[in-house]
C-alpha positions in Angstrom: -4.0 -8.4 4.8 -0.8 -7.9 2.2 1.0 -4.6 1.4 3.5 -4.9 -1.6 5.0 -1.5 -0.4 7.5 0.6 -2.6 10.2 3.6 -1.8 9.5 5.4 -4.7 10.9 9.2 -5.8 7.2 9.7 -7.2 4.3 7.2 -8.0 0.8 8.3 -9.3 -2.5 6.2 -9.8 -4.8 7.4 -13.0 -9.1 6.4 -13.4 -10.2 7.0 -16.9 -7.3 9.3 -18.2 -7.7 11.1 -14.8 -4.9 11.8 -11.9 -6.5 10.5 -8.9 -4.1 10.1 -6.3 0.0 11.3 -7.0 3.4 11.9 -4.0 6.8 12.4 -4.2 8.6 11.0 -2.1 8.0 8.0 -0.2 5.7 5.2 -0.1 3.5 3.4 -2.8 1.8 0.2 -0.9 -0.5 -2.3 -3.3 -2.7 -3.4 -0.6 -4.6 -6.7 -0.8 -7.2 -8.0 2.7 -7.8 -11.2 2.8 -10.4 -13.1 4.5 -11.5 -12.5 8.7 -9.2 -9.3 8.5 -10.5 -7.0 11.1 -9.6 -4.4 13.5 -6.2 -5.6 14.3 -5.0 -6.4 11.1 -5.5 -2.8 9.6 -4.2 -1.1 12.6 -1.0 -3.2 12.7 -0.7 -2.7 8.9 -1.0 1.1 9.6 2.2 0.6 12.4 4.2 -1.1 9.5 3.7 1.4 6.5 4.4 4.1 8.4 7.2 2.8 10.9 9.1 0.2 8.3 12.5 1.5 7.9 13.1 2.1 4.4 14.6 5.1 4.3 18.1 5.9 4.3 19.5 7.9 7.4 22.9 10.0 7.7 25.1 7.0 7.2 23.1 5.8 3.9 21.6 3.4 6.2 17.8 2.2 6.2 17.2 3.7 9.4 14.6 5.8 8.5 10.9 5.9 8.4 8.0 7.2 6.5 6.1 8.5 9.9 10.1 9.5 10.6 11.1 11.3 6.8 7.5 13.0 6.5 6.9 11.4 3.1 4.2 10.7 0.9 2.2 7.5 1.2 0.4 6.6 -2.1 -2.6 3.8 -0.9 -3.8 1.8 -4.2 -6.1 -1.6 -3.6 -4.9 -4.6 -5.8 -7.4 -8.1 -4.5 -4.7 -9.6 -7.1 -2.0 -9.6 -4.6 -3.5 -12.0 -2.2 -4.2 -14.5 -4.9 -2.6 -18.4 -5.0 -1.1 -19.4 -7.6 0.4 -22.2 -5.8 -1.2 -24.5 -8.4 -1.7 -24.5 -11.8 -1.8 -21.5 -14.4 -4.1 -19.4 -13.3 -4.6 -17.7 -9.9 -7.6 -18.1 -7.7 -8.8 -15.4 -5.1 -10.2 -17.4 -3.3 -7.8 -15.7 -0.4 -8.5 -12.6 -1.7 -11.5 -11.2 0.1 -15.0 -10.7 -1.1 -15.3 -7.0 -2.5 -18.1 -5.7 -0.3 -15.3 -7.3 2.8 -12.0 -5.6 0.8 -14.2 -2.6 0.1 -14.2 -2.1 3.8 -11.2 -3.0 5.6 -9.4 -0.9 2.7 -10.9 2.4 3.8 -10.7 1.3 6.8 -6.8 1.0 6.6 -6.9 4.3 4.6 -8.7 6.3 7.5 -6.4 5.3 9.8 -3.3 6.5 7.8 -4.5 9.0 7.4 -5.6 10.4 10.9 -1.4 8.7 11.7 0.2 10.6 8.9 -0.7 14.2 8.6 1.9 15.2 6.0 -0.6 13.6 3.0 -2.1 10.3 2.1 -3.7 9.9 -1.7 -5.3 6.3 -2.9 -5.9 5.3 -5.9 -9.6 3.5 -6.4 -11.1 0.9 -5.1 -12.6 -1.4 -8.1 -11.5 0.7 -10.7 -8.8 0.0 -13.6 -5.7 1.7 -12.6 -2.9 3.1 -13.8 0.0 3.2 -11.8 3.2 4.9 -12.3 6.1 5.3 -10.1 9.9 5.8 -9.1 11.2 2.7 -7.4 14.2 4.1 -5.5 16.9 1.5 -4.8 15.7 -0.7 -5.7 13.4 -0.8 -2.2 10.1 -3.5 -2.3 9.3 -4.9 0.6 5.6 -7.5 1.0 4.6 -6.8 4.4 1.9 -9.1 7.0 0.6 -7.1 9.8 
């Protein structure tokens, strides 16, 4: 499992011209499920998404997490994040979980995050063509692995 997180002042995802998820200050997480990911990886990723310290404290240091700030979390499935790009000029997706497995895993991650983050978790729509808008704050972007 991989998550590319971006600290944002706002982010939204649209499908067919309609907004399906939007947040104010918080984290946008692009999420890819890899073959063999299971409950342990989903649990650990949720802990990292909610606990990773990327928000400034009073001294301006990145010492506060999403759980500390109560910010929004926008989870968007993105299988292309798991692509193997090491050779050639076209990505291989053999390192991404098959769609059915990926959707189950993504949904499990969403459910865990919703249980652990009462301020709210928004999502995109699995398998849809999505248009994502964001204002990256910093910019601050990290690639997380469980």
